[in-house]
Structures are given as C-alpha cells and as structure tokens.
PDB file of N, CA, C and O in Angstrom:
ATOM      1  N   UNK A   1       4.596 -23.795  29.130  1.00  0.00           N
ATOM      2  CA  UNK A   1       4.563 -22.715  28.603  1.00  0.00           C
ATOM      3  C   UNK A   1       5.733 -22.399  27.916  1.00  0.00           C
ATOM      4  O   UNK A   1       5.662 -21.956  26.770  1.00  0.00           O
ATOM      5  N   UNK A   2       7.119 -22.625  28.641  1.00  0.00           N
ATOM      6  CA  UNK A   2       8.601 -22.272  28.557  1.00  0.00           C
ATOM      7  C   UNK A   2       8.750 -23.067  27.433  1.00  0.00           C
ATOM      8  O   UNK A   2       9.020 -22.599  26.327  1.00  0.00           O
ATOM      9  N   UNK A   3       8.508 -24.820  27.769  1.00  0.00           N
ATOM     10  CA  UNK A   3       8.591 -25.782  26.743  1.00  0.00           C
ATOM     11  C   UNK A   3       8.216 -25.210  25.059  1.00  0.00           C
ATOM     12  O   UNK A   3       8.909 -25.286  24.044  1.00  0.00           O
ATOM     13  N   UNK A   4       6.841 -24.630  25.265  1.00  0.00           N
ATOM     14  CA  UNK A   4       6.237 -24.394  23.881  1.00  0.00           C
ATOM     15  C   UNK A   4       7.411 -23.251  23.199  1.00  0.00           C
ATOM     16  O   UNK A   4       7.900 -23.259  22.070  1.00  0.00           O
ATOM     17  N   UNK A   5       7.584 -22.543  24.041  1.00  0.00           N
ATOM     18  CA  UNK A   5       8.581 -21.408  23.582  1.00  0.00           C
ATOM     19  C   UNK A   5       9.442 -22.041  23.047  1.00  0.00           C
ATOM     20  O   UNK A   5       9.472 -21.950  21.820  1.00  0.00           O
ATOM     21  N   UNK A   6      10.367 -22.829  23.652  1.00  0.00           N
ATOM     22  CA  UNK A   6      11.379 -23.710  23.349  1.00  0.00           C
ATOM     23  C   UNK A   6      11.188 -24.306  21.852  1.00  0.00           C
ATOM     24  O   UNK A   6      11.767 -24.015  20.805  1.00  0.00           O
ATOM     25  N   UNK A   7      10.148 -25.261  22.138  1.00  0.00           N
ATOM     26  CA  UNK A   7      10.070 -25.865  20.889  1.00  0.00           C
ATOM     27  C   UNK A   7       9.937 -25.095  19.408  1.00  0.00           C
ATOM     28  O   UNK A   7      10.280 -25.546  18.315  1.00  0.00           O
ATOM     29  N   UNK A   8       9.255 -23.626  19.743  1.00  0.00           N
ATOM     30  CA  UNK A   8       8.958 -23.055  18.630  1.00  0.00           C
ATOM     31  C   UNK A   8      10.154 -22.459  17.929  1.00  0.00           C
ATOM     32  O   UNK A   8      10.214 -22.310  16.708  1.00  0.00           O
ATOM     33  N   UNK A   9      11.191 -22.097  18.862  1.00  0.00           N
ATOM     34  CA  UNK A   9      12.369 -21.550  18.776  1.00  0.00           C
ATOM     35  C   UNK A   9      13.436 -22.557  18.082  1.00  0.00           C
ATOM     36  O   UNK A   9      14.401 -22.095  17.472  1.00  0.00           O
ATOM     37  N   UNK A  10      13.195 -24.118  18.218  1.00  0.00           N
ATOM     38  CA  UNK A  10      13.743 -24.917  17.295  1.00  0.00           C
ATOM     39  C   UNK A  10      13.205 -24.702  16.000  1.00  0.00           C
ATOM     40  O   UNK A  10      13.852 -24.383  15.003  1.00  0.00           O
ATOM     41  N   UNK A  11      11.777 -24.928  16.084  1.00  0.00           N
ATOM     42  CA  UNK A  11      11.284 -25.224  14.733  1.00  0.00           C
ATOM     43  C   UNK A  11      11.591 -23.767  14.122  1.00  0.00           C
ATOM     44  O   UNK A  11      11.770 -23.682  12.907  1.00  0.00           O
ATOM     45  N   UNK A  12      11.636 -22.999  14.662  1.00  0.00           N
ATOM     46  CA  UNK A  12      12.494 -21.601  13.465  1.00  0.00           C
ATOM     47  C   UNK A  12      13.562 -21.852  13.039  1.00  0.00           C
ATOM     48  O   UNK A  12      13.705 -21.819  11.816  1.00  0.00           O
ATOM     49  N   UNK A  13      14.625 -22.172  13.843  1.00  0.00           N
ATOM     50  CA  UNK A  13      16.388 -22.386  13.678  1.00  0.00           C
ATOM     51  C   UNK A  13      16.039 -23.301  12.396  1.00  0.00           C
ATOM     52  O   UNK A  13      16.678 -23.099  11.364  1.00  0.00           O
ATOM     53  N   UNK A  14      15.063 -24.284  12.427  1.00  0.00           N
ATOM     54  CA  UNK A  14      15.245 -25.315  11.363  1.00  0.00           C
ATOM     55  C   UNK A  14      14.959 -25.182  10.108  1.00  0.00           C
ATOM     56  O   UNK A  14      15.537 -25.603   9.105  1.00  0.00           O
ATOM     57  N   UNK A  15      13.856 -24.453  10.266  1.00  0.00           N
ATOM     58  CA  UNK A  15      12.979 -23.469   9.287  1.00  0.00           C
ATOM     59  C   UNK A  15      13.985 -22.577   8.664  1.00  0.00           C
ATOM     60  O   UNK A  15      14.017 -22.635   7.435  1.00  0.00           O
ATOM     61  N   UNK A  16      14.788 -21.790   9.221  1.00  0.00           N
ATOM     62  CA  UNK A  16      15.713 -20.780   8.822  1.00  0.00           C
ATOM     63  C   UNK A  16      16.984 -21.452   7.950  1.00  0.00           C
ATOM     64  O   UNK A  16      17.495 -20.839   7.012  1.00  0.00           O
ATOM     65  N   UNK A  17      17.508 -23.006   8.443  1.00  0.00           N
ATOM     66  CA  UNK A  17      18.364 -23.504   7.853  1.00  0.00           C
ATOM     67  C   UNK A  17      17.887 -24.250   6.369  1.00  0.00           C
ATOM     68  O   UNK A  17      18.711 -24.530   5.498  1.00  0.00           O
ATOM     69  N   UNK A  18      16.609 -24.483   6.256  1.00  0.00           N
ATOM     70  CA  UNK A  18      15.966 -25.093   5.352  1.00  0.00           C
ATOM     71  C   UNK A  18      16.083 -24.182   4.089  1.00  0.00           C
ATOM     72  O   UNK A  18      16.301 -24.613   2.957  1.00  0.00           O
ATOM     73  N   UNK A  19      15.888 -22.693   4.466  1.00  0.00           N
ATOM     74  CA  UNK A  19      15.589 -21.708   3.475  1.00  0.00           C
ATOM     75  C   UNK A  19      17.038 -21.569   2.383  1.00  0.00           C
ATOM     76  O   UNK A  19      18.194 -21.695   2.788  1.00  0.00           O
ATOM     77  N   UNK A  20      16.713 -21.335   1.199  1.00  0.00           N
ATOM     78  CA  UNK A  20      17.415 -20.801  -0.042  1.00  0.00           C
ATOM     79  C   UNK A  20      17.902 -19.455  -0.008  1.00  0.00           C
ATOM     80  O   UNK A  20      17.268 -18.666  -0.708  1.00  0.00           O
ATOM     81  N   UNK A  21      18.805 -19.034   0.590  1.00  0.00           N
ATOM     82  CA  UNK A  21      19.310 -17.616   0.849  1.00  0.00           C
ATOM     83  C   UNK A  21      19.674 -17.368  -0.524  1.00  0.00           C
ATOM     84  O   UNK A  21      20.138 -18.342  -1.117  1.00  0.00           O
ATOM     85  N   UNK A  22      19.573 -16.311  -1.154  1.00  0.00           N
ATOM     86  CA  UNK A  22      20.122 -15.427  -2.597  1.00  0.00           C
ATOM     87  C   UNK A  22      21.570 -14.860  -2.310  1.00  0.00           C
ATOM     88  O   UNK A  22      21.772 -14.248  -1.261  1.00  0.00           O
ATOM     89  N   UNK A  23      22.397 -15.024  -3.067  1.00  0.00           N
ATOM     90  CA  UNK A  23      23.514 -14.588  -2.933  1.00  0.00           C
ATOM     91  C   UNK A  23      23.531 -13.000  -2.908  1.00  0.00           C
ATOM     92  O   UNK A  23      22.489 -12.349  -2.988  1.00  0.00           O
ATOM     93  N   UNK A  24      24.804 -12.414  -2.790  1.00  0.00           N
ATOM     94  CA  UNK A  24      24.885 -10.931  -2.185  1.00  0.00           C
ATOM     95  C   UNK A  24      25.026 -10.192  -3.677  1.00  0.00           C
ATOM     96  O   UNK A  24      24.807  -8.994  -3.859  1.00  0.00           O
ATOM     97  N   UNK A  25      25.431 -11.132  -4.696  1.00  0.00           N
ATOM     98  CA  UNK A  25      25.193 -10.434  -6.282  1.00  0.00           C
ATOM     99  C   UNK A  25      23.659 -10.208  -6.257  1.00  0.00           C
ATOM    100  O   UNK A  25      23.043  -9.145  -6.176  1.00  0.00           O
ATOM    101  N   UNK A  26      23.219 -11.428  -6.341  1.00  0.00           N
ATOM    102  CA  UNK A  26      21.452 -11.295  -7.070  1.00  0.00           C
ATOM    103  C   UNK A  26      20.972 -10.650  -6.079  1.00  0.00           C
ATOM    104  O   UNK A  26      19.879 -10.279  -6.508  1.00  0.00           O
ATOM    105  N   UNK A  27      21.097 -10.192  -4.810  1.00  0.00           N
ATOM    106  CA  UNK A  27      20.545  -9.020  -3.787  1.00  0.00           C
ATOM    107  C   UNK A  27      20.836  -7.659  -4.319  1.00  0.00           C
ATOM    108  O   UNK A  27      20.077  -6.693  -4.395  1.00  0.00           O
ATOM    109  N   UNK A  28      21.995  -7.766  -4.646  1.00  0.00           N
ATOM    110  CA  UNK A  28      22.428  -5.924  -5.149  1.00  0.00           C
ATOM    111  C   UNK A  28      21.921  -5.765  -6.642  1.00  0.00           C
ATOM    112  O   UNK A  28      21.497  -4.663  -6.991  1.00  0.00           O
ATOM    113  N   UNK A  29      21.946  -6.746  -7.473  1.00  0.00           N
ATOM    114  CA  UNK A  29      21.269  -6.669  -8.711  1.00  0.00           C
ATOM    115  C   UNK A  29      19.659  -6.381  -8.668  1.00  0.00           C
ATOM    116  O   UNK A  29      19.014  -5.730  -9.489  1.00  0.00           O
ATOM    117  N   UNK A  30      19.207  -7.006  -7.552  1.00  0.00           N
ATOM    118  CA  UNK A  30      17.806  -6.708  -7.594  1.00  0.00           C
ATOM    119  C   UNK A  30      17.249  -5.442  -6.672  1.00  0.00           C
ATOM    120  O   UNK A  30      16.079  -5.139  -6.441  1.00  0.00           O
ATOM    121  N   UNK A  31      18.433  -4.822  -6.237  1.00  0.00           N
ATOM    122  CA  UNK A  31      18.274  -3.789  -5.216  1.00  0.00           C
ATOM    123  C   UNK A  31      18.093  -2.559  -6.358  1.00  0.00           C
ATOM    124  O   UNK A  31      17.123  -1.814  -6.493  1.00  0.00           O
ATOM    125  N   UNK A  32      19.707  -2.603  -7.359  1.00  0.00           N
ATOM    126  CA  UNK A  32      19.774  -1.894  -8.096  1.00  0.00           C
ATOM    127  C   UNK A  32      18.333  -1.658  -9.047  1.00  0.00           C
ATOM    128  O   UNK A  32      17.635  -0.659  -9.222  1.00  0.00           O
ATOM    129  N   UNK A  33      18.256  -2.870  -9.492  1.00  0.00           N
ATOM    130  CA  UNK A  33      17.182  -2.715 -10.526  1.00  0.00           C
ATOM    131  C   UNK A  33      15.515  -2.000  -9.751  1.00  0.00           C
ATOM    132  O   UNK A  33      14.840  -1.243 -10.447  1.00  0.00           O
ATOM    133  N   UNK A  34      15.141  -2.294  -8.596  1.00  0.00           N
ATOM    134  CA  UNK A  34      14.230  -1.409  -7.816  1.00  0.00           C
ATOM    135  C   UNK A  34      14.402  -0.331  -7.986  1.00  0.00           C
ATOM    136  O   UNK A  34      13.517   0.297  -8.566  1.00  0.00           O
ATOM    137  N   UNK A  35      15.936   0.532  -7.442  1.00  0.00           N
ATOM    138  CA  UNK A  35      16.031   1.854  -7.285  1.00  0.00           C
ATOM    139  C   UNK A  35      15.960   2.309  -8.884  1.00  0.00           C
ATOM    140  O   UNK A  35      15.284   3.336  -8.950  1.00  0.00           O
ATOM    141  N   UNK A  36      16.328   1.982  -9.910  1.00  0.00           N
ATOM    142  CA  UNK A  36      16.230   2.341 -11.192  1.00  0.00           C
ATOM    143  C   UNK A  36      14.843   2.671 -11.745  1.00  0.00           C
ATOM    144  O   UNK A  36      14.406   3.743 -12.164  1.00  0.00           O
ATOM    145  N   UNK A  37      14.208   1.356 -11.626  1.00  0.00           N
ATOM    146  CA  UNK A  37      12.900   1.697 -12.119  1.00  0.00           C
ATOM    147  C   UNK A  37      11.831   2.569 -11.281  1.00  0.00           C
ATOM    148  O   UNK A  37      10.769   3.056 -11.669  1.00  0.00           O
ATOM    149  N   UNK A  38      12.505   2.619  -9.886  1.00  0.00           N
ATOM    150  CA  UNK A  38      11.365   3.757  -8.880  1.00  0.00           C
ATOM    151  C   UNK A  38      12.071   5.308  -9.369  1.00  0.00           C
ATOM    152  O   UNK A  38      11.383   6.304  -9.146  1.00  0.00           O
ATOM    153  N   UNK A  39      13.202   5.463  -9.915  1.00  0.00           N
ATOM    154  CA  UNK A  39      13.691   6.421 -10.496  1.00  0.00           C
ATOM    155  C   UNK A  39      12.709   7.019 -11.887  1.00  0.00           C
ATOM    156  O   UNK A  39      12.154   8.094 -12.112  1.00  0.00           O
ATOM    157  N   UNK A  40      12.801   6.036 -12.462  1.00  0.00           N
ATOM    158  CA  UNK A  40      12.441   6.239 -13.909  1.00  0.00           C
ATOM    159  C   UNK A  40      10.738   6.764 -13.837  1.00  0.00           C
ATOM    160  O   UNK A  40      10.131   7.618 -14.483  1.00  0.00           O
ATOM    161  N   UNK A  41      10.318   5.841 -12.760  1.00  0.00           N
ATOM    162  CA  UNK A  41       8.642   5.717 -12.517  1.00  0.00           C
ATOM    163  C   UNK A  41       8.520   7.251 -11.835  1.00  0.00           C
ATOM    164  O   UNK A  41       7.703   8.053 -12.288  1.00  0.00           O
ATOM    165  N   UNK A  42       9.174   7.502 -10.999  1.00  0.00           N
ATOM    166  CA  UNK A  42       8.809   8.967 -10.297  1.00  0.00           C
ATOM    167  C   UNK A  42       9.405  10.187 -11.538  1.00  0.00           C
ATOM    168  O   UNK A  42       8.755  11.195 -11.816  1.00  0.00           O
ATOM    169  N   UNK A  43      10.338   9.946 -11.980  1.00  0.00           N
ATOM    170  CA  UNK A  43      10.584  10.986 -13.052  1.00  0.00           C
ATOM    171  C   UNK A  43       9.236  11.045 -14.268  1.00  0.00           C
ATOM    172  O   UNK A  43       8.915  12.140 -14.731  1.00  0.00           O
ATOM    173  N   UNK A  44       8.600   9.911 -14.657  1.00  0.00           N
ATOM    174  CA  UNK A  44       7.483   9.806 -15.529  1.00  0.00           C
ATOM    175  C   UNK A  44       6.541  10.189 -14.948  1.00  0.00           C
ATOM    176  O   UNK A  44       5.804  10.871 -15.659  1.00  0.00           O
ATOM    177  N   UNK A  45       6.148  10.033 -13.744  1.00  0.00           N
ATOM    178  CA  UNK A  45       4.838  10.434 -12.886  1.00  0.00           C
ATOM    179  C   UNK A  45       5.041  11.992 -12.442  1.00  0.00           C
ATOM    180  O   UNK A  45       4.017  12.663 -12.311  1.00  0.00           O
ATOM    181  N   UNK A  46       5.991  12.449 -12.264  1.00  0.00           N
ATOM    182  CA  UNK A  46       6.372  14.168 -12.242  1.00  0.00           C
ATOM    183  C   UNK A  46       5.973  14.743 -13.297  1.00  0.00           C
ATOM    184  O   UNK A  46       5.088  15.598 -13.298  1.00  0.00           O
ATOM    185  N   UNK A  47       6.769  14.214 -14.625  1.00  0.00           N
ATOM    186  CA  UNK A  47       6.757  15.001 -15.946  1.00  0.00           C
ATOM    187  C   UNK A  47       5.137  15.038 -16.135  1.00  0.00           C
ATOM    188  O   UNK A  47       4.682  16.179 -16.215  1.00  0.00           O
ATOM    189  N   UNK A  48       4.253  14.041 -16.215  1.00  0.00           N
ATOM    190  CA  UNK A  48       3.035  13.585 -16.166  1.00  0.00           C
ATOM    191  C   UNK A  48       2.201  14.847 -15.832  1.00  0.00           C
ATOM    192  O   UNK A  48       1.506  15.566 -16.551  1.00  0.00           O
ATOM    193  N   UNK A  49       2.483  14.884 -14.560  1.00  0.00           N
ATOM    194  CA  UNK A  49       1.770  15.781 -13.267  1.00  0.00           C
ATOM    195  C   UNK A  49       2.029  17.153 -13.857  1.00  0.00           C
ATOM    196  O   UNK A  49       1.022  17.820 -14.090  1.00  0.00           O
ATOM    197  N   UNK A  50       3.272  17.717 -14.154  1.00  0.00           N
ATOM    198  CA  UNK A  50       3.480  18.933 -14.899  1.00  0.00           C
ATOM    199  C   UNK A  50       3.095  19.029 -16.011  1.00  0.00           C
ATOM    200  O   UNK A  50       2.956  20.192 -16.391  1.00  0.00           O
ATOM    201  N   UNK A  51       2.864  18.283 -16.691  1.00  0.00           N
ATOM    202  CA  UNK A  51       2.184  18.603 -18.157  1.00  0.00           C
ATOM    203  C   UNK A  51       0.820  18.851 -17.762  1.00  0.00           C
ATOM    204  O   UNK A  51       0.214  19.851 -18.147  1.00  0.00           O
ATOM    205  N   UNK A  52       0.291  17.934 -16.970  1.00  0.00           N
ATOM    206  CA  UNK A  52      -1.347  18.148 -17.049  1.00  0.00           C
ATOM    207  C   UNK A  52      -1.662  19.116 -16.216  1.00  0.00           C
ATOM    208  O   UNK A  52      -2.769  19.617 -16.413  1.00  0.00           O
ATOM    209  N   UNK A  53      -0.845  19.669 -15.078  1.00  0.00           N
ATOM    210  CA  UNK A  53      -0.801  20.828 -14.542  1.00  0.00           C
ATOM    211  C   UNK A  53      -0.869  21.812 -15.241  1.00  0.00           C
ATOM    212  O   UNK A  53      -1.896  22.488 -15.284  1.00  0.00           O
ATOM    213  N   UNK A  54       0.118  22.073 -15.875  1.00  0.00           N
ATOM    214  CA  UNK A  54       0.322  23.346 -17.013  1.00  0.00           C
ATOM    215  C   UNK A  54      -1.009  23.072 -17.923  1.00  0.00           C
ATOM    216  O   UNK A  54      -1.835  23.983 -17.863  1.00  0.00           O
ATOM    217  N   UNK A  55      -1.290  22.155 -18.610  1.00  0.00           N
ATOM    218  CA  UNK A  55      -2.591  22.076 -19.324  1.00  0.00           C
ATOM    219  C   UNK A  55      -3.949  22.555 -18.815  1.00  0.00           C
ATOM    220  O   UNK A  55      -4.729  23.271 -19.443  1.00  0.00           O
ATOM    221  N   UNK A  56      -4.138  22.008 -17.463  1.00  0.00           N
ATOM    222  CA  UNK A  56      -5.485  22.482 -16.704  1.00  0.00           C
ATOM    223  C   UNK A  56      -5.125  23.863 -16.534  1.00  0.00           C
ATOM    224  O   UNK A  56      -6.057  24.640 -16.743  1.00  0.00           O
ATOM    225  N   UNK A  57      -3.737  24.518 -16.125  1.00  0.00           N
ATOM    226  CA  UNK A  57      -3.715  25.792 -15.712  1.00  0.00           C
ATOM    227  C   UNK A  57      -4.204  26.583 -16.907  1.00  0.00           C
ATOM    228  O   UNK A  57      -5.067  27.446 -16.746  1.00  0.00           O
ATOM    229  N   UNK A  58      -3.669  26.317 -18.144  1.00  0.00           N
ATOM    230  CA  UNK A  58      -3.620  27.012 -19.181  1.00  0.00           C
ATOM    231  C   UNK A  58      -5.223  26.955 -19.666  1.00  0.00           C
ATOM    232  O   UNK A  58      -5.742  28.005 -20.046  1.00  0.00           O
ATOM    233  N   UNK A  59      -5.832  25.982 -19.652  1.00  0.00           N
ATOM    234  CA  UNK A  59      -7.482  25.869 -19.919  1.00  0.00           C
ATOM    235  C   UNK A  59      -8.060  26.899 -18.820  1.00  0.00           C
ATOM    236  O   UNK A  59      -8.552  28.000 -19.070  1.00  0.00           O
ATOM    237  N   UNK A  60      -7.890  26.291 -17.512  1.00  0.00           N
ATOM    238  CA  UNK A  60      -8.943  27.270 -16.631  1.00  0.00           C
ATOM    239  C   UNK A  60      -8.568  28.759 -16.471  1.00  0.00           C
ATOM    240  O   UNK A  60      -9.291  29.565 -15.884  1.00  0.00           O
ATOM    241  N   UNK A  61      -7.230  29.100 -17.110  1.00  0.00           N
ATOM    242  CA  UNK A  61      -6.979  30.536 -16.328  1.00  0.00           C
ATOM    243  C   UNK A  61      -7.328  31.427 -18.164  1.00  0.00           C
ATOM    244  O   UNK A  61      -7.469  32.647 -18.254  1.00  0.00           O
ATOM    245  N   UNK A  62      -7.396  30.512 -19.341  1.00  0.00           N
ATOM    246  CA  UNK A  62      -7.746  31.106 -20.469  1.00  0.00           C
ATOM    247  C   UNK A  62      -9.159  31.454 -20.473  1.00  0.00           C
ATOM    248  O   UNK A  62      -9.515  32.419 -21.149  1.00  0.00           O
ATOM    249  N   UNK A  63     -10.264  30.582 -19.597  1.00  0.00           N
ATOM    250  CA  UNK A  63     -11.727  30.718 -19.765  1.00  0.00           C
ATOM    251  C   UNK A  63     -12.010  32.056 -18.840  1.00  0.00           C
ATOM    252  O   UNK A  63     -12.927  32.687 -19.366  1.00  0.00           O
ATOM    253  N   UNK A  64     -11.500  32.750 -17.555  1.00  0.00           N
ATOM    254  CA  UNK A  64     -11.739  33.490 -17.352  1.00  0.00           C
ATOM    255  C   UNK A  64     -11.856  34.878 -17.586  1.00  0.00           C
ATOM    256  O   UNK A  64     -12.424  35.598 -16.764  1.00  0.00           O
TER     257      UNK A  64
END
C-alpha cells in the first residue's frame, strides 16, 4: 500500500516536470481578458434585464 502511494507520488512529480507552464505575462494577460469580458457581459446582461423589466412593467401596469 505504501509502495503504491510512493510510486503514484513519483509519477505525479514526473508528470508535473513535463508540463509546459505558461509565463507570468501570459497568465496575467489571460486573467485581465477574463475580467474585462466578464465586466462587459455583466453590464450587457444588467442593461438587457433593466430594459426588459421596464418594458414589462410598462405593459402590465398600463393594462390594469
């Protein structure tokens, strides 16, 4: 049992050494891209929701 765990740890270390890790600059660029796209998507969805809620409120309150 202990031998299997040791072998698995060795295999994991060997696999992590083969990984092509991205540079810090690439990670930061990707992170900022995600943040900017998320902000614009959130603003768009908020605006669409606001327009739809005002439109529905106008039609439903007008029919009463």
